[in-house]
N, C-alpha and C positions, 0 to 999 in steps of 0.2 A: 296450344293457345292460338297458334296461327289459324288452325282449322275453325276454331270458334269465331275468331274475328272475320274470317273469310265468309262464314255462313251468315253473319249479321250484316256485313258491309258489301259483300260481293268482291270481285277482283279489284285490285288497285285502280283507282280513277273511275270506277263504275259509278254511275249516277242512278238516282231514283229509289234508293233504299232508305229505310228509317234511320240507319246509322251511317256515319262517316268515320274513316280512320282518323285518329287525332293524335299522332305522335306516339312516343314511347317514354316511359319513365325508367330510370335505373332502379331495379328492385333486387330482391334476393329471396331465396327459399332455403330452408334448413334441410341438410342431408346429414343425418345422424347429428354430430356436434359441430358441423361446419356449415357456414353460410356460403351459398353458391350464388354468384351474381347472375341475374337474368334481366333481359329487357322486358319490361311489363308494358304490353300494348294497351293503349287507351282508345276508346271510341266515343264519338259524340252522338248523343241521342237528339236528333233534330226536332222531334215532336215535343220533348220535355226540356229542350235547350239546356242540356247538362252533359258533362263527360261521365263516362262509366269505366270501371276497370273490368278486366276479363274475369268471368266467373271461375274459369279454370285456374287462373293465377290466385284468386282469393282462396280457393279450396286447397291448392298446393301450399300456400302460405300459412294456412290454419292447421296443417297436420302437426300433431303434437310430437315432441321428441320422444323416441322410445326409451323405456327404462333401461337401466344398466343390466338388469336380469335378461331382458329381451336381446340386448346386444350380445351378451355372453352366449345365449342359446344359439343365436345366428352364427357367431364365430365358431362355436363348437360344432354345429351342424355342418357348416361349410368345410371345416377342417377334416371332419369324418365322412364327408360326402353323403351326409344324411339330409338330402334335399327336402324330403317330406317333413322332417322336423323343422327345418328352416321355414318352409311354407307355412306350417301351422303357427309358428312363433310370430311371423310377420302378420298373418291374418288376424290373430288374436290381439296383437299390440295396437293395430290401427282400426280395429272394429269393423273389418270388412266381413261380409257374409261370403260363404262359398260360392254363391251364385254370381257374385260380382267379379270373381277371379277368372282370368282367361283360361279356357280349356287347354290351350297350348302349354301354359305354364304347369298346370296340373299334370298333363300327360308327360311332360319332360321330367317332372320330379318323381314319377313312379318308376 
């Protein structure tokens, strides 16, 4: 999230950009069944005179909770060190395509 904010606003106290840093909100994201607290950065759009939230935070917040079946597959795969099965289960559960997955992760699972 910080990288996204830095790209829009520049370094702290940098002037001349379309956006300014505008504090943080206390937020949370869901990791399996647990809510994890995070600081949600806000930015101010000077041209439209309104605050905006991080697109990255919005996307993290919108990830659906995996089904019990997926959780069982992941646990089984990890316990049996079948990382390829874990990778497939996670990809299918959140709707990612293979092209969006890091090459490093794929290589490590082989």
